[in-house]
C-alpha positions in Angstrom: 119.4 98.9 75.1 117.0 101.2 73.2 114.0 99.5 74.7 115.4 99.9 78.2 116.0 103.6 77.6 112.4 104.1 76.3 110.9 102.3 79.3 113.2 104.4 81.7 112.2 107.7 80.0 108.5 106.8 80.2 108.8 105.8 83.8 110.7 109.0 84.7 108.2 111.2 83.0 105.3 109.4 84.6 106.7 109.6 88.2 108.1 113.1 87.9 104.6 114.4 87.1 103.0 113.0 90.2 101.8 115.5 92.7 103.4 113.5 95.6 106.8 113.6 93.9 106.6 117.4 93.4 105.5 118.0 96.9 108.2 115.8 98.4 110.9 117.3 96.1 110.0 120.9 96.9 108.8 120.3 100.5 112.2 119.2 101.9 114.0 122.3 100.5 111.4 124.5 102.0 111.9 122.7 105.3 115.7 123.2 105.0 115.2 126.9 104.3 112.9 127.2 107.3 115.5 125.6 109.6 118.2 127.8 108.1 116.1 130.9 108.8 115.5 129.9 112.4 119.2 129.0 112.9 120.3 132.4 111.6 117.8 134.2 113.9 118.9 132.3 116.9 122.5 132.8 116.1 122.0 136.6 115.6 120.2 136.8 118.9 122.9 134.8 120.7 125.7 136.9 119.1 124.4 140.1 120.7 126.8 140.3 123.7 125.7 141.8 127.0 128.3 144.5 127.7 127.7 144.4 131.5 130.4 142.9 133.7 130.1 139.5 135.5 130.5 139.1 139.2 132.8 136.7 141.2 132.4 135.6 144.8 135.1 133.4 146.3 133.7 131.8 149.4 136.4 129.0 149.4 139.3 131.5 149.3 140.6 129.4 146.4 141.4 132.5 144.3 142.7 135.2 146.6 144.0 137.5 143.9 142.5 138.7 140.6 144.3 137.8 137.4 145.2 140.7 135.0 142.4 141.2 132.5 144.7 140.7 129.5 145.5 137.2 130.7 141.9 135.9 130.3 139.8 138.3 128.2 139.8 139.5 124.7 139.0 143.0 123.3 135.3 142.2 123.1 134.9 140.3 126.4 133.3 141.7 129.5 135.1 142.5 132.7 135.0 140.6 136.0 134.0 142.3 139.3 135.0 140.7 142.6 132.5 140.8 145.5 133.3 140.0 149.1 129.9 138.3 149.8 126.9 136.8 148.1 124.6 139.6 149.3 126.7 142.4 147.6 126.8 140.5 144.3 123.0 139.8 144.6 122.3 143.5 145.1 124.5 144.4 142.1 122.6 141.9 140.0 119.2 143.2 141.1 120.3 146.8 140.2 121.3 145.6 136.8 125.0 146.5 137.3 126.1 143.0 136.3 124.5 140.4 134.1 125.4 137.4 136.3 127.8 136.3 139.0 129.6 133.1 139.9 130.2 131.7 143.4 133.1 129.4 144.4 131.4 127.5 147.3 133.3 126.5 150.4 133.3 122.8 149.4 134.8 123.6 146.0 138.0 121.5 146.7 135.8 118.4 147.0 132.9 119.2 144.7 134.7 121.2 142.0 131.4 122.8 141.2 130.8 126.5 140.5 127.4 128.1 141.1 126.0 130.6 138.6 123.4 133.2 139.5 121.4 135.3 137.0 118.3 137.5 137.0 116.2 136.4 134.0 118.5 135.4 131.3 121.2 132.8 131.8 124.8 133.9 130.8 125.8 132.9 127.3 128.3 130.1 126.6 130.8 132.8 125.6 130.5 134.3 129.1 130.9 130.9 130.7 134.0 130.3 128.7 135.3 133.7 129.7 134.9 132.9 133.4 136.7 129.5 133.0 139.6 131.4 131.4 139.5 133.8 134.3 139.8 131.0 136.9 142.7 129.4 135.0 144.5 132.7 134.7 144.1 133.3 138.5 145.7 129.9 139.2 148.8 130.4 137.0 149.4 134.2 137.5 152.5 133.5 139.7 154.1 131.6 136.8 156.4 133.2 134.2 154.5 134.8 131.3 155.5 132.2 128.7 154.4 129.4 131.0 151.1 131.2 131.7 150.3 131.5 128.0 151.2 127.8 127.4 149.0 126.7 130.3 146.1 128.9 129.3 146.3 127.8 125.7 146.3 124.1 126.6 147.2 121.3 124.4 145.8 120.8 120.9 145.8 117.3 119.6 146.2 116.7 115.9 145.1 113.0 115.7 145.4 111.3 112.4 144.8 107.6 111.8 146.4 106.1 108.7 145.0 102.7 107.9 143.9 101.3 104.6 145.5 104.0 102.6 143.3 106.9 103.6 144.2 109.3 106.5 141.3 110.4 108.8 141.5 113.3 111.1 139.8 112.9 114.4 137.0 115.2 115.6 135.5 115.8 112.1 132.0 116.3 113.4 130.8 118.3 110.4 131.8 115.5 108.0 129.9 113.0 110.1 126.8 115.2 110.1 127.1 115.4 106.3 127.3 111.6 106.1 124.3 111.3 108.5 122.2 113.7 106.5 123.0 111.8 103.3 122.0 108.6 105.1 118.7 110.1 106.1 118.0 111.2 102.5 118.7 107.7 101.4 116.4 106.2 104.0 113.6 108.6 102.9 114.1 107.8 99.2 114.1 104.1 99.9 110.9 104.3 101.8 109.2 106.5 99.2 110.5 104.5 96.3 109.2 101.3 97.7 105.7 102.6 97.5 106.3 103.9 93.9 107.6 100.5 92.7 104.8 98.5 94.3 102.1 100.8 92.9 103.8 100.6 89.4 103.8 96.8 89.4 100.3 96.6 90.9 98.8 99.1 88.3 100.3 97.3 85.3 99.1 93.9 86.7 95.6 95.2 87.1 95.2 97.0 83.7 97.0 94.2 81.9 99.0 96.7 79.7 102.2 94.8 80.4 101.0 91.9 78.3 101.0 94.2 75.3 104.4 95.5 76.3 105.8 92.0 76.4 105.3 91.8 72.6 108.0 94.5 72.1 110.2 94.3 75.2 111.5 91.4 77.3 110.7 91.1 81.0 114.3 91.9 81.9 114.3 95.0 79.7 111.1 96.1 81.3 112.3 95.6 84.8 115.7 97.2 84.0 114.0 100.2 82.4 111.7 100.7 85.4 114.6 100.5 87.8 116.7 102.9 85.7 113.8 105.4 85.4 113.0 105.3 89.1 116.7 105.6 89.9 116.8 108.8 87.8 113.8 110.0 89.8 115.5 109.4 93.1 118.7 111.1 91.9 116.7 114.1 90.8 115.1 114.3 94.2 118.3 113.8 96.2 120.1 116.3 93.9 117.6 119.0 94.6 117.8 118.3 98.3 121.6 118.2 98.4 122.1 121.4 96.4 119.6 123.2 98.7 121.4 121.8 101.7 124.8 123.0 100.5 123.5 126.4 99.7 121.8 126.6 103.1 125.0 125.4 104.8 127.0 128.1 103.0 124.7 130.8 104.2 124.3 129.5 107.7 128.1 129.0 108.1 128.4 132.8 108.1 126.5 132.9 111.4 127.1 129.5 113.0 130.6 128.7 114.3 130.1 125.0 113.9 129.8 125.3 110.1 132.3 128.1 109.6 135.1 125.8 108.5 133.0 123.2 106.8 134.3 121.9 103.5 132.2 119.5 101.4 133.8 116.1 101.6 133.7 115.4 97.8 135.5 112.0 98.3 132.7 110.9 100.6 130.0 112.2 98.1 131.7 110.2 95.3 131.8 107.0 97.2 128.2 107.4 98.3 127.2 107.9 94.7 129.0 104.7 93.6 127.2 102.8 96.4 123.8 104.4 95.9 123.3 103.4 92.2 123.6 99.6 92.7 121.9 99.8 96.2 118.9 101.5 94.6 118.8 98.9 91.9 118.8 96.2 94.6 115.8 98.0 96.3 114.0 98.2 93.0 114.5 94.5 92.2 113.3 93.4 95.6 110.2 95.7 95.5 109.3 94.5 92.0 109.7 90.9 93.2 107.4 91.5 96.1 104.8 93.2 93.9 105.0 90.2 91.5 104.6 87.5 94.2 101.7 89.0 96.1 98.4 90.2 94.6 97.2 92.1 97.6 98.6 95.6 97.7 98.3 95.9 101.5 100.2 92.6 102.0 102.8 93.8 99.6 103.3 97.0 101.6 103.7 95.1 104.8 106.4 92.9 103.4 108.1 96.0 101.8 108.1 97.7 105.2 110.1 94.8 106.6 112.5 94.9 103.6 113.0 98.7 104.2 114.0 98.0 107.8 116.7 95.6 106.6 118.4 98.4 104.7 118.2 100.7 107.8 119.9 98.2 110.3 123.1 100.4 110.5 121.1 103.2 112.0 120.4 101.1 115.1 124.1 100.6 115.7 124.9 104.3 115.5 126.5 104.3 118.9 128.8 101.5 117.9 129.9 103.5 114.9 131.2 106.1 117.4 132.8 103.8 119.9 134.1 100.9 117.7 133.8 101.6 114.0 136.2 98.8 113.1 134.5 96.1 115.1 133.7 92.8 113.4 130.0 93.7 113.4 130.7 97.0 111.5 132.9 95.2 109.0 130.2 92.6 108.5 127.6 95.3 107.8 130.0 96.9 105.4 130.2 93.6 103.4 126.5 92.8 103.5 124.8 94.2 100.3 121.7 95.5 102.0 123.6 97.4 104.8 126.7 98.4 102.9 125.6 101.9 101.8 124.6 103.2 105.2 127.5 101.5 107.0 130.1 103.0 104.7 128.5 106.4 105.0 128.5 106.4 108.8 132.0 104.8 109.2 133.7 107.1 106.6 133.9 110.2 108.9 135.2 108.4 112.0 137.6 105.8 110.7 139.7 104.8 107.7 137.8 102.0 105.9 140.3 99.6 104.3 140.2 99.5 100.5 139.5 95.8 100.4 136.3 96.3 102.4 135.1 99.1 100.1 135.8 97.0 97.0 134.3 93.8 98.3 131.3 95.6 99.7 130.6 97.4 96.4 131.1 94.3 94.3 128.7 92.5 96.6 126.0 95.2 96.1 126.5 95.2 92.3 126.2 91.4 92.1 123.2 91.2 94.3 121.5 94.1 92.5 121.9 92.3 89.1 120.7 89.1 90.6 117.6 90.7 92.1 116.7 92.4 88.8 117.1 89.1 87.0 114.9 87.2 89.5 112.4 90.0 89.5 112.1 89.8 85.7 111.4 86.1 85.8 109.0 86.2 88.6 107.2 89.3 87.1 106.6 87.4 83.9 105.1 84.4 85.7 103.1 86.6 88.0 101.5 88.2 85.0 100.5 84.8 83.6 99.1 83.8 87.0 97.0 86.9 87.4 95.1 87.1 90.7 97.1 84.3 92.3 99.9 84.5 94.9 103.1 82.6 94.1 104.0 80.1 96.9 107.5 79.5 98.0 107.9 76.2 96.2 106.8 77.6 92.9 109.0 80.7 93.4 112.1 78.6 94.0 111.2 76.6 90.9 110.9 79.8 88.8 114.3 81.1 90.0 116.1 77.8 89.5 114.3 77.1 86.2 113.2 73.6 87.4 109.6 74.4 88.1 106.8 74.6 85.6 106.0 78.1 84.5 102.7 77.5 82.8 99.8 79.3 84.5 97.6 77.2 86.8 93.9 77.1 86.5 91.6 78.4 89.3 91.3 74.9 90.7 94.8 73.7 90.2 
């Protein structure tokens, strides 16, 4: 265990000092801060209400009377002016007396479309919502006051699905965005780590220092230490990004309504951490295996790119996550070790994943990760003995099963 710790510490120190790691670790927070600043500026500009009234032209005679203002507007909302014709409303708009006006066309009963007219700047979404409330209030103003308020307020659904022991509230868009952001971080780390691992294996195969290391550590200890060190590097990177993201979300939530009620889903974060550790170990084992089998760095990178795409398969079924998160395909992706992490992250916010799927999926990832590290250690040892030669499939199977010869072949063997 001490040897694994020493290798992991050395690998972490070596990778953390790389310029590419420092730039990536600090670059993403700077990007997040930049997006945060732009979001705040846009929100501040959009929150400056135009105090001028809005106009209303009813060509279809669908709304013959004007609803009382208190029925559709709040204290900070603008008023609605009624015009008899389009020309009068257009003149008021040109004179700057109103910020925009809405026309109910004559074919409104069949088209159900309302036309908006503005001078230079389109009315804000708040103004559009105000006009919708105005139309609804005009329709129900002949009803008793309590009925009016109920009709204007509408129906609020509190949908909760209880399945597999965990209740899930519908419409949790912020939690889904949080899961999607974590997934993107994972994808970025997997792609970056693949290059780190391939370079680490190729460098040590070229300078032959690993042959000296084998006198004090076993191949499995070396591979496990490298995987552990690079896992710590990835966790450091993701930790910096997530902390920056949470701080940015806390600041932006003061200005953006979408994030105002956002609460960090710590249960999701905990599950993702449990899945991330073995999944990253699986990635490390597969990348070290590729670097051990192939001597050409370019060929290794091409194969690694294909392996990275296997881990990203759930991203291609993102629409299915929304429409049918409990479909047989989604369940299968939850149980497959290479796709379990992203699938669980994406399904968590939209459905209740049964406990057996989480347990079986996690155990599958752990078992596959341990097997990949064991195979990578055996193949890495033989790859060092056969320096400069690719391992063919027959010999690779023999190494894994222990039935093939492991002695190095000569150049003409």
